[in-house]
Residue, then its C-alpha position, 0 to 999 in steps of 0.5 A: m499499500i502507498t501513503f502519502d502525506a502533505t508534504d509529499v502531495a505539496s512538492t508534487t504540486v510545486y514540481i508540476g507548477e514548475i514545469f508548466t512555467d517552464l513550458k509556458p514559452i514554448i507554448f506561447v511561440y507553438v501558438g503564435v506560429t500556428l497563428a500567424f500561418v493561419i492569419v497569413g494564410q487567410l490573407i493570402g486567400f483573400f487577396v486572391t479572391q479579390g483578384r489583386i495577386q495574380a496567382 
């Protein structure tokens, strides 16, 4: 049987919080680059349908 006391749970929570804090910049870059590609694709599609860019 495995038992946990309050300090084990608290240290695990702190460790998980540090992992998310460390991964936050990577997640922001991933979301930002993905969003940029979507926006650029939408803009290109808009200008092509308007006839301003000859494809």
